[in-house]
C-alpha beads as a LAMMPS data file, in Angstrom:
LAMMPS data file: protein, C-alpha beads

72 atoms
71 bonds

1 atom types
1 bond types

-500.0 500.0 xlo xhi
-500.0 500.0 ylo yhi
-500.0 500.0 zlo zhi

Masses

1 110.0

Atoms # bond

1 1 1 -316.231 -34.703 8.698
2 1 1 -317.625 -31.398 7.630
3 1 1 -316.931 -29.497 5.287
4 1 1 -314.103 -26.045 6.076
5 1 1 -313.816 -22.506 4.174
6 1 1 -309.413 -21.774 5.088
7 1 1 -309.564 -17.696 4.854
8 1 1 -306.130 -16.821 6.340
9 1 1 -308.093 -13.803 8.706
10 1 1 -310.128 -16.621 10.429
11 1 1 -306.661 -19.116 10.752
12 1 1 -304.957 -16.458 12.054
13 1 1 -307.851 -15.392 14.297
14 1 1 -308.130 -18.991 15.744
15 1 1 -304.466 -19.137 16.016
16 1 1 -304.106 -16.154 18.029
17 1 1 -307.086 -17.336 20.425
18 1 1 -305.806 -18.764 23.663
19 1 1 -309.727 -20.985 23.398
20 1 1 -308.986 -22.641 20.452
21 1 1 -309.312 -26.430 20.307
22 1 1 -306.423 -28.092 19.191
23 1 1 -308.191 -29.017 15.787
24 1 1 -309.043 -25.922 15.150
25 1 1 -305.674 -25.025 16.074
26 1 1 -303.334 -27.513 13.760
27 1 1 -306.252 -26.998 10.618
28 1 1 -305.367 -22.975 10.546
29 1 1 -301.398 -23.321 11.207
30 1 1 -301.946 -25.270 8.068
31 1 1 -303.715 -23.163 6.361
32 1 1 -301.766 -20.205 7.266
33 1 1 -298.425 -22.679 5.762
34 1 1 -300.637 -23.482 2.767
35 1 1 -301.695 -19.433 2.102
36 1 1 -297.932 -18.030 2.655
37 1 1 -296.600 -21.290 0.577
38 1 1 -299.058 -19.336 -2.560
39 1 1 -297.814 -16.433 -1.956
40 1 1 -294.146 -16.435 -1.406
41 1 1 -293.233 -20.083 -2.777
42 1 1 -291.783 -18.219 -5.860
43 1 1 -289.472 -16.104 -3.965
44 1 1 -287.795 -18.148 -1.626
45 1 1 -283.822 -19.121 -1.120
46 1 1 -283.093 -22.559 -1.952
47 1 1 -282.322 -22.734 1.863
48 1 1 -285.685 -21.456 2.992
49 1 1 -287.436 -23.768 0.589
50 1 1 -285.812 -26.805 2.547
51 1 1 -286.357 -25.262 5.891
52 1 1 -290.134 -25.304 4.672
53 1 1 -290.329 -28.520 2.810
54 1 1 -288.543 -30.017 5.873
55 1 1 -291.339 -28.605 8.218
56 1 1 -293.835 -29.487 6.199
57 1 1 -292.654 -32.869 6.251
58 1 1 -291.882 -32.789 10.087
59 1 1 -295.902 -31.390 10.637
60 1 1 -297.377 -34.570 8.572
61 1 1 -294.890 -37.226 10.194
62 1 1 -295.898 -36.456 13.509
63 1 1 -299.470 -35.952 12.136
64 1 1 -299.233 -39.915 11.321
65 1 1 -297.687 -41.223 14.125
66 1 1 -299.519 -39.071 16.865
67 1 1 -302.563 -41.102 14.936
68 1 1 -300.371 -44.619 15.248
69 1 1 -300.296 -43.556 18.685
70 1 1 -304.344 -43.531 19.016
71 1 1 -304.672 -47.221 16.716
72 1 1 -301.947 -48.761 18.463

Bonds

1 1 1 2
2 1 2 3
3 1 3 4
4 1 4 5
5 1 5 6
6 1 6 7
7 1 7 8
8 1 8 9
9 1 9 10
10 1 10 11
11 1 11 12
12 1 12 13
13 1 13 14
14 1 14 15
15 1 15 16
16 1 16 17
17 1 17 18
18 1 18 19
19 1 19 20
20 1 20 21
21 1 21 22
22 1 22 23
23 1 23 24
24 1 24 25
25 1 25 26
26 1 26 27
27 1 27 28
28 1 28 29
29 1 29 30
30 1 30 31
31 1 31 32
32 1 32 33
33 1 33 34
34 1 34 35
35 1 35 36
36 1 36 37
37 1 37 38
38 1 38 39
39 1 39 40
40 1 40 41
41 1 41 42
42 1 42 43
43 1 43 44
44 1 44 45
45 1 45 46
46 1 46 47
47 1 47 48
48 1 48 49
49 1 49 50
50 1 50 51
51 1 51 52
52 1 52 53
53 1 53 54
54 1 54 55
55 1 55 56
56 1 56 57
57 1 57 58
58 1 58 59
59 1 59 60
60 1 60 61
61 1 61 62
62 1 62 63
63 1 63 64
64 1 64 65
65 1 65 66
66 1 66 67
67 1 67 68
68 1 68 69
69 1 69 70
70 1 70 71
71 1 71 72
């Protein structure tokens, strides 16, 4: 895997691009999540924290499931 450099602006540009590959879109989506978490984690309500944490686990689970299916 090549080296990647992430920033919020590039990640948002990728997410808004209809030409972006699925690989780029997934990485960009997780990068945006990371940047938002770093910036706002201390200010979240308990319910928002729980929802965000569940979405993070769901995303990781879906990646694992897809990998298992591909290697089936």
